[in-house]
KOLDOKE-250878 format. One record per atom (N, C-alpha, C): residue number from 1; residue in three letters; atom name; z, y, x. Coordinates in nm, 4 decimals, padded with zeros to 6 digits, always signed. Layout:
// residues N
pos,code,site,Z,Y,X
NUM,ALA,CA,Z,Y,X
...
END
This chain:
// residues 120
pos,code,site,Z,Y,X
1,UNK,N,+01.2432,-01.6451,+02.1414
1,UNK,CA,+01.0926,-01.6651,+02.0667
1,UNK,C,+01.0191,-01.5192,+02.0928
2,UNK,N,+00.9030,-01.5230,+02.1256
2,UNK,CA,+00.8186,-01.4100,+02.1600
2,UNK,C,+00.7708,-01.3317,+02.0240
3,UNK,N,+00.7752,-01.2053,+02.0455
3,UNK,CA,+00.7331,-01.1128,+01.9566
3,UNK,C,+00.5943,-01.0930,+01.9652
4,UNK,N,+00.5177,-01.0849,+01.8500
4,UNK,CA,+00.3733,-01.0584,+01.8598
4,UNK,C,+00.3426,-00.9504,+01.7184
5,UNK,N,+00.2237,-00.8802,+01.7408
5,UNK,CA,+00.1893,-00.7907,+01.6608
5,UNK,C,+00.0916,-00.8654,+01.5471
6,UNK,N,+00.1253,-00.8469,+01.4205
6,UNK,CA,+00.0351,-00.9002,+01.3192
6,UNK,C,-00.0220,-00.7810,+01.2447
7,UNK,N,-00.1484,-00.8102,+01.1844
7,UNK,CA,-00.2034,-00.6962,+01.1096
7,UNK,C,-00.2432,-00.7713,+00.9608
8,UNK,N,-00.2217,-00.6725,+00.8459
8,UNK,CA,-00.2758,-00.7153,+00.7182
8,UNK,C,-00.3674,-00.6131,+00.6776
9,UNK,N,-00.4869,-00.6673,+00.6217
9,UNK,CA,-00.5628,-00.5670,+00.5605
9,UNK,C,-00.5295,-00.5436,+00.4143
10,UNK,N,-00.5242,-00.4425,+00.3943
10,UNK,CA,-00.4766,-00.3891,+00.2513
10,UNK,C,-00.5785,-00.3394,+00.1684
11,UNK,N,-00.6759,-00.2803,+00.2385
11,UNK,CA,-00.8052,-00.2443,+00.1569
11,UNK,C,-00.9162,-00.2789,+00.2472
12,UNK,N,-01.0143,-00.3597,+00.2092
12,UNK,CA,-01.1098,-00.4020,+00.2938
12,UNK,C,-01.2396,-00.3560,+00.2257
13,UNK,N,-01.3196,-00.2638,+00.3344
13,UNK,CA,-01.4650,-00.2363,+00.3033
13,UNK,C,-01.4689,-00.1731,+00.1618
14,UNK,N,-01.3548,-00.0680,+00.1227
14,UNK,CA,-01.3649,-00.0343,-00.0003
14,UNK,C,-01.4799,+00.0884,-00.0145
15,UNK,N,-01.6015,+00.0779,-00.0788
15,UNK,CA,-01.6951,+00.1584,-00.0863
15,UNK,C,-01.6458,+00.2747,-00.2271
16,UNK,N,-01.6086,+00.3842,-00.2008
16,UNK,CA,-01.5720,+00.4700,-00.3026
16,UNK,C,-01.6910,+00.5684,-00.3317
17,UNK,N,-01.7206,+00.5720,-00.4586
17,UNK,CA,-01.8436,+00.6484,-00.4999
17,UNK,C,-01.8200,+00.7595,-00.6146
18,UNK,N,-01.6937,+00.7785,-00.6139
18,UNK,CA,-01.6201,+00.8650,-00.7474
18,UNK,C,-01.5251,+00.9342,-00.6767
19,UNK,N,-01.4567,+00.9937,-00.7726
19,UNK,CA,-01.3179,+01.0713,-00.7382
19,UNK,C,-01.1996,+01.0138,-00.8167
20,UNK,N,-01.2157,+00.8889,-00.8507
20,UNK,CA,-01.1114,+00.8046,-00.9034
20,UNK,C,-01.0282,+00.7433,-00.7947
21,UNK,N,-00.8834,+00.7114,-00.8403
21,UNK,CA,-00.8025,+00.6484,-00.7324
21,UNK,C,-00.8445,+00.4911,-00.7214
22,UNK,N,-00.8563,+00.4307,-00.6016
22,UNK,CA,-00.8730,+00.3125,-00.5795
22,UNK,C,-00.7707,+00.2295,-00.5014
23,UNK,N,-00.7013,+00.1464,-00.5677
23,UNK,CA,-00.5876,+00.0776,-00.4987
23,UNK,C,-00.6218,-00.0629,-00.4299
24,UNK,N,-00.5553,-00.0611,-00.3370
24,UNK,CA,-00.5811,-00.1888,-00.2383
24,UNK,C,-00.4998,-00.3200,-00.2811
25,UNK,N,-00.4984,-00.4171,-00.1773
25,UNK,CA,-00.4199,-00.5490,-00.2160
25,UNK,C,-00.2786,-00.5009,-00.1889
26,UNK,N,-00.1819,-00.5648,-00.2822
26,UNK,CA,-00.0439,-00.5620,-00.2688
26,UNK,C,-00.0035,-00.6540,-00.1581
27,UNK,N,+00.0650,-00.5848,-00.0534
27,UNK,CA,+00.1048,-00.6761,+00.0561
27,UNK,C,+00.2633,-00.6988,+00.0321
28,UNK,N,+00.3082,-00.8297,+00.0201
28,UNK,CA,+00.4534,-00.8715,+00.0001
28,UNK,C,+00.5126,-00.8625,+00.1287
29,UNK,N,+00.6495,-00.7896,+00.1378
29,UNK,CA,+00.7169,-00.8112,+00.2637
29,UNK,C,+00.8527,-00.8998,+00.2368
30,UNK,N,+00.8636,-00.9609,+00.3374
30,UNK,CA,+00.9995,-01.0596,+00.3249
30,UNK,C,+01.1186,-00.9825,+00.3110
31,UNK,N,+01.1983,-01.0186,+00.2115
31,UNK,CA,+01.3192,-00.9478,+00.1923
31,UNK,C,+01.4143,-00.9279,+00.3111
32,UNK,N,+01.4145,-01.0389,+00.3974
32,UNK,CA,+01.5128,-01.0222,+00.4995
32,UNK,C,+01.4383,-00.9612,+00.6326
33,UNK,N,+01.2973,-00.9119,+00.6165
33,UNK,CA,+01.2402,-00.8520,+00.7186
33,UNK,C,+01.1973,-00.6943,+00.6723
34,UNK,N,+01.2529,-00.6418,+00.5723
34,UNK,CA,+01.2135,-00.5137,+00.5187
34,UNK,C,+01.2591,-00.3977,+00.6287
35,UNK,N,+01.1479,-00.3593,+00.6913
35,UNK,CA,+01.1673,-00.2395,+00.7987
35,UNK,C,+01.1896,-00.1052,+00.7293
36,UNK,N,+01.2529,-00.0054,+00.8056
36,UNK,CA,+01.2842,+00.1185,+00.7699
36,UNK,C,+01.1492,+00.2007,+00.7622
37,UNK,N,+01.0584,+00.1552,+00.8465
37,UNK,CA,+00.9203,+00.2234,+00.8542
37,UNK,C,+00.8178,+00.1160,+00.8699
38,UNK,N,+00.6956,+00.1498,+00.8256
38,UNK,CA,+00.5728,+00.0664,+00.8312
38,UNK,C,+00.4730,+00.1628,+00.8834
39,UNK,N,+00.3941,+00.0996,+00.9753
39,UNK,CA,+00.2861,+00.1642,+01.0462
39,UNK,C,+00.1559,+00.1165,+00.9783
40,UNK,N,+00.0570,+00.2177,+00.9455
40,UNK,CA,-00.0689,+00.1937,+00.8857
40,UNK,C,-00.1760,+00.2448,+00.9505
41,UNK,N,-00.2923,+00.1804,+00.9657
41,UNK,CA,-00.4098,+00.2439,+01.0257
41,UNK,C,-00.5064,+00.2594,+00.9300
42,UNK,N,-00.5845,+00.3636,+00.9048
42,UNK,CA,-00.6587,+00.4068,+00.8201
42,UNK,C,-00.8208,+00.4405,+00.8941
43,UNK,N,-00.9261,+00.3544,+00.8528
43,UNK,CA,-01.0559,+00.3824,+00.9004
43,UNK,C,-01.1419,+00.4255,+00.7879
44,UNK,N,-01.1991,+00.5404,+00.7996
44,UNK,CA,-01.2878,+00.5946,+00.7102
44,UNK,C,-01.4232,+00.6222,+00.7664
45,UNK,N,-01.5130,+00.5422,+00.7026
45,UNK,CA,-01.6749,+00.5678,+00.7444
45,UNK,C,-01.7347,+00.6364,+00.6419
46,UNK,N,-01.6639,+00.6883,+00.5404
46,UNK,CA,-01.7388,+00.7627,+00.4372
46,UNK,C,-01.8078,+00.9025,+00.4906
47,UNK,N,-01.8846,+00.9623,+00.4213
47,UNK,CA,-01.9357,+01.0909,+00.4613
47,UNK,C,-01.8655,+01.1844,+00.4013
48,UNK,N,-01.7329,+01.1588,+00.3657
48,UNK,CA,-01.6347,+01.2618,+00.2975
48,UNK,C,-01.5108,+01.2157,+00.3404
49,UNK,N,-01.4089,+01.3279,+00.3221
49,UNK,CA,-01.2683,+01.2920,+00.3559
49,UNK,C,-01.2197,+01.1941,+00.2785
50,UNK,N,-01.1192,+01.1125,+00.2960
50,UNK,CA,-01.0431,+01.0422,+00.2011
50,UNK,C,-00.8929,+01.0569,+00.2161
51,UNK,N,-00.8292,+01.0618,+00.1086
51,UNK,CA,-00.6748,+01.0827,+00.0952
51,UNK,C,-00.6192,+00.9477,+00.0675
52,UNK,N,-00.5261,+00.8920,+00.1500
52,UNK,CA,-00.4521,+00.7691,+00.1180
52,UNK,C,-00.3114,+00.7923,+00.1199
53,UNK,N,-00.2419,+00.7262,-00.0096
53,UNK,CA,-00.1216,+00.7534,-00.0400
53,UNK,C,-00.0656,+00.6079,-00.0399
54,UNK,N,+00.0446,+00.5653,+00.0443
54,UNK,CA,+00.1176,+00.4476,+00.0292
54,UNK,C,+00.1993,+00.4401,-00.0912
55,UNK,N,+00.2110,+00.3382,-00.1477
55,UNK,CA,+00.2750,+00.3147,-00.2601
55,UNK,C,+00.3837,+00.1787,-00.2416
56,UNK,N,+00.4851,+00.1857,-00.2973
56,UNK,CA,+00.5738,+00.0720,-00.2872
56,UNK,C,+00.6417,+00.0417,-00.4259
57,UNK,N,+00.6672,-00.0928,-00.4516
57,UNK,CA,+00.7026,-00.1232,-00.5865
57,UNK,C,+00.8053,-00.2432,-00.5690
58,UNK,N,+00.8880,-00.2657,-00.6635
58,UNK,CA,+00.9928,-00.3862,-00.6587
58,UNK,C,+00.9151,-00.5110,-00.7029
59,UNK,N,+00.8128,-00.5054,-00.7617
59,UNK,CA,+00.7442,-00.6203,-00.8229
59,UNK,C,+00.5788,-00.6050,-00.7894
60,UNK,N,+00.5180,-00.7291,-00.7972
60,UNK,CA,+00.3818,-00.7316,-00.7418
60,UNK,C,+00.2800,-00.6766,-00.8356
61,UNK,N,+00.3182,-00.6393,-00.9486
61,UNK,CA,+00.2387,-00.5936,-01.0502
61,UNK,C,+00.2078,-00.4540,-01.0691
62,UNK,N,+00.2841,-00.3670,-00.9814
62,UNK,CA,+00.2809,-00.2293,-00.9721
62,UNK,C,+00.3107,-00.1634,-01.0914
63,UNK,N,+00.3729,-00.1954,-01.1811
63,UNK,CA,+00.4053,-00.1340,-01.3243
63,UNK,C,+00.4522,+00.0184,-01.3022
64,UNK,N,+00.5620,+00.0199,-01.2083
64,UNK,CA,+00.6028,+00.1702,-01.1792
64,UNK,C,+00.5999,+00.1788,-01.0263
65,UNK,N,+00.4827,+00.2116,-00.9607
65,UNK,CA,+00.4707,+00.2462,-00.8409
65,UNK,C,+00.5453,+00.3670,-00.7819
66,UNK,N,+00.6006,+00.3635,-00.6609
66,UNK,CA,+00.6497,+00.4875,-00.6073
66,UNK,C,+00.5851,+00.5190,-00.4829
67,UNK,N,+00.5499,+00.6542,-00.4833
67,UNK,CA,+00.4781,+00.7046,-00.3505
67,UNK,C,+00.5683,+00.7025,-00.2480
68,UNK,N,+00.5205,+00.6648,-00.1279
68,UNK,CA,+00.5940,+00.6372,-00.0008
68,UNK,C,+00.5607,+00.7539,+00.0882
69,UNK,N,+00.6341,+00.8602,+00.1130
69,UNK,CA,+00.5761,+00.9653,+00.2093
69,UNK,C,+00.4878,+01.0519,+00.1402
70,UNK,N,+00.4146,+01.1168,+00.2304
70,UNK,CA,+00.3259,+01.2119,+00.1877
70,UNK,C,+00.1734,+01.1512,+00.2032
71,UNK,N,+00.0748,+01.1790,+00.1261
71,UNK,CA,-00.0643,+01.1156,+00.1614
71,UNK,C,-00.1222,+01.1522,+00.3101
72,UNK,N,-00.1844,+01.0924,+00.3436
72,UNK,CA,-00.2545,+01.1367,+00.4689
72,UNK,C,-00.4116,+01.1442,+00.4449
73,UNK,N,-00.4505,+01.2499,+00.5018
73,UNK,CA,-00.6050,+01.2763,+00.4727
73,UNK,C,-00.6773,+01.2373,+00.5946
74,UNK,N,-00.7886,+01.1391,+00.5946
74,UNK,CA,-00.8501,+01.1085,+00.7038
74,UNK,C,-01.0207,+01.1677,+00.7054
75,UNK,N,-01.0416,+01.2530,+00.7939
75,UNK,CA,-01.1758,+01.3111,+00.7722
75,UNK,C,-01.3035,+01.2134,+00.7828
76,UNK,N,-01.4017,+01.2490,+00.7355
76,UNK,CA,-01.5172,+01.1688,+00.7306
76,UNK,C,-01.5632,+01.1204,+00.8775
77,UNK,N,-01.5757,+00.9779,+00.8757
77,UNK,CA,-01.6064,+00.9133,+00.9962
77,UNK,C,-01.5195,+00.8941,+01.0946
78,UNK,N,-01.3819,+00.9282,+01.0409
78,UNK,CA,-01.2690,+00.9142,+01.1376
78,UNK,C,-01.1571,+00.7980,+01.1038
79,UNK,N,-01.0773,+00.7967,+01.2130
79,UNK,CA,-00.9711,+00.6947,+01.1968
79,UNK,C,-00.8238,+00.7706,+01.2377
80,UNK,N,-00.7270,+00.7063,+01.1604
80,UNK,CA,-00.5990,+00.7817,+01.2161
80,UNK,C,-00.5484,+00.7815,+01.3377
81,UNK,N,-00.4756,+00.8804,+01.3810
81,UNK,CA,-00.4647,+00.8784,+01.5362
81,UNK,C,-00.4274,+00.7430,+01.5917
82,UNK,N,-00.4213,+00.7379,+01.7370
82,UNK,CA,-00.3775,+00.6157,+01.8071
82,UNK,C,-00.2342,+00.5804,+01.7562
83,UNK,N,-00.2057,+00.4564,+01.7211
83,UNK,CA,-00.0739,+00.4223,+01.6524
83,UNK,C,-00.0540,+00.4241,+01.5317
84,UNK,N,-00.1536,+00.4914,+01.4608
84,UNK,CA,-00.1386,+00.4919,+01.3056
84,UNK,C,-00.0413,+00.5921,+01.2724
85,UNK,N,+00.0005,+00.6036,+01.1443
85,UNK,CA,+00.0946,+00.6569,+01.0728
85,UNK,C,+00.2073,+00.5899,+01.0203
86,UNK,N,+00.3429,+00.6444,+01.0388
86,UNK,CA,+00.4593,+00.5536,+00.9783
86,UNK,C,+00.4860,+00.6079,+00.8525
87,UNK,N,+00.5360,+00.5191,+00.7519
87,UNK,CA,+00.5838,+00.5461,+00.6311
87,UNK,C,+00.7130,+00.5207,+00.6150
88,UNK,N,+00.8123,+00.5860,+00.5876
88,UNK,CA,+00.9723,+00.5510,+00.5475
88,UNK,C,+00.9711,+00.4938,+00.4368
89,UNK,N,+01.0235,+00.3536,+00.4175
89,UNK,CA,+01.0254,+00.2770,+00.3085
89,UNK,C,+01.1472,+00.3016,+00.2244
90,UNK,N,+01.2566,+00.3696,+00.2722
90,UNK,CA,+01.3690,+00.4022,+00.2057
90,UNK,C,+01.3792,+00.3215,+00.0752
91,UNK,N,+01.4636,+00.2313,+00.0549
91,UNK,CA,+01.4838,+00.1456,-00.0613
91,UNK,C,+01.4318,+00.0331,-00.0554
92,UNK,N,+01.4359,-00.0462,-00.1428
92,UNK,CA,+01.3937,-00.1837,-00.1599
92,UNK,C,+01.2534,-00.1961,-00.2328
93,UNK,N,+01.1625,-00.2026,-00.1463
93,UNK,CA,+01.0186,-00.1937,-00.2027
93,UNK,C,+00.9532,-00.3070,-00.1263
94,UNK,N,+00.9764,-00.4430,-00.1777
94,UNK,CA,+00.9096,-00.5593,-00.1167
94,UNK,C,+00.7432,-00.5702,-00.1229
95,UNK,N,+00.6910,-00.4810,-00.1968
95,UNK,CA,+00.5501,-00.4824,-00.2160
95,UNK,C,+00.4991,-00.3478,-00.1907
96,UNK,N,+00.3944,-00.3430,-00.1206
96,UNK,CA,+00.3118,-00.2079,-00.0794
96,UNK,C,+00.1883,-00.2130,-00.0921
97,UNK,N,+00.1091,-00.1010,-00.1223
97,UNK,CA,-00.0304,-00.1011,-00.1466
97,UNK,C,-00.0843,+00.0418,-00.0988
98,UNK,N,-00.2134,+00.0667,-00.0673
98,UNK,CA,-00.2645,+00.1948,-00.0420
98,UNK,C,-00.3427,+00.2514,-00.1759
99,UNK,N,-00.3604,+00.3636,-00.1906
99,UNK,CA,-00.4408,+00.4151,-00.3113
99,UNK,C,-00.5066,+00.5409,-00.2362
100,UNK,N,-00.6401,+00.4975,-00.2555
100,UNK,CA,-00.7391,+00.5866,-00.1712
100,UNK,C,-00.8012,+00.7031,-00.2874
101,UNK,N,-00.8462,+00.8065,-00.2597
101,UNK,CA,-00.9140,+00.9004,-00.3460
101,UNK,C,-00.9764,+00.9928,-00.2586
102,UNK,N,-01.1099,+01.0287,-00.2921
102,UNK,CA,-01.1855,+01.1221,-00.2421
102,UNK,C,-01.2024,+01.2420,-00.3485
103,UNK,N,-01.1805,+01.3669,-00.2941
103,UNK,CA,-01.2174,+01.4721,-00.3832
103,UNK,C,-01.3424,+01.5087,-00.4079
104,UNK,N,-01.4354,+01.4707,-00.3037
104,UNK,CA,-01.5836,+01.5090,-00.3175
104,UNK,C,-01.6656,+01.3552,-00.3173
105,UNK,N,-01.7545,+01.3194,-00.3840
105,UNK,CA,-01.8240,+01.2328,-00.4053
105,UNK,C,-01.8791,+01.1731,-00.2608
106,UNK,N,-01.8376,+01.0581,-00.2091
106,UNK,CA,-01.9271,+00.9966,-00.0966
106,UNK,C,-02.0436,+00.9327,-00.1434
107,UNK,N,-02.1399,+00.9496,-00.0528
107,UNK,CA,-02.2638,+00.8705,-00.0800
107,UNK,C,-02.2803,+00.7693,+00.0050
108,UNK,N,-02.2003,+00.7436,+00.1127
108,UNK,CA,-02.2138,+00.6135,+00.1961
108,UNK,C,-02.0791,+00.5950,+00.2741
109,UNK,N,-02.0549,+00.4675,+00.3059
109,UNK,CA,-01.9462,+00.4313,+00.4084
109,UNK,C,-01.8427,+00.3599,+00.3066
110,UNK,N,-01.7433,+00.3181,+00.3778
110,UNK,CA,-01.6193,+00.2661,+00.3230
110,UNK,C,-01.4972,+00.2936,+00.4069
111,UNK,N,-01.3889,+00.2600,+00.3415
111,UNK,CA,-01.2536,+00.2533,+00.4011
111,UNK,C,-01.1835,+00.1476,+00.3978
112,UNK,N,-01.1117,+00.1238,+00.5223
112,UNK,CA,-01.0162,+00.0134,+00.5502
112,UNK,C,-00.8778,+00.0770,+00.5840
113,UNK,N,-00.7829,-00.0093,+00.5224
113,UNK,CA,-00.6473,+00.0174,+00.5515
113,UNK,C,-00.5702,-00.1187,+00.6093
114,UNK,N,-00.5079,-00.0777,+00.7137
114,UNK,CA,-00.4507,-00.2010,+00.7843
114,UNK,C,-00.2988,-00.1822,+00.8019
115,UNK,N,-00.2201,-00.2581,+00.7692
115,UNK,CA,-00.0625,-00.2525,+00.7982
115,UNK,C,-00.0270,-00.3216,+00.9381
116,UNK,N,+00.0270,-00.2687,+00.9988
116,UNK,CA,+00.0707,-00.3112,+01.1437
116,UNK,C,+00.2127,-00.3652,+01.1481
117,UNK,N,+00.2266,-00.4830,+01.1869
117,UNK,CA,+00.3785,-00.5350,+01.1880
117,UNK,C,+00.3876,-00.6048,+01.3230
118,UNK,N,+00.5350,-00.6091,+01.3478
118,UNK,CA,+00.5836,-00.6806,+01.4733
118,UNK,C,+00.6634,-00.7945,+01.4059
119,UNK,N,+00.6069,-00.9098,+01.4278
119,UNK,CA,+00.6930,-01.0436,+01.3906
119,UNK,C,+00.7447,-01.0953,+01.5135
120,UNK,N,+00.8625,-01.1586,+01.4875
120,UNK,CA,+00.9374,-01.2223,+01.5866
120,UNK,C,+00.9477,-01.3769,+01.5669
END
């Protein structure tokens, strides 16, 4: 069987116009395919920097989310470096989601977060 790259959009054209946390879509991971590390790409077209924290949870409602790794700050009008950034999932977190926040109010733009995965 041939391996291929797949991409999930966890946050789609999220226009942030405040300094409150904005959460993206919870992506389910198959229990038999839980990786040790997941790669994410963040595109920020806002006119301010955005901080993105990946979160994991044991259930889809995210009653008790767990921060996975450190947040990444993406400058205004920038994209994460080539290849994205990896987040260690250590533990059983079959659901993941991004949480984005701006410390300064953006007046234009949006943010997209993608999960990159290799399927077999």
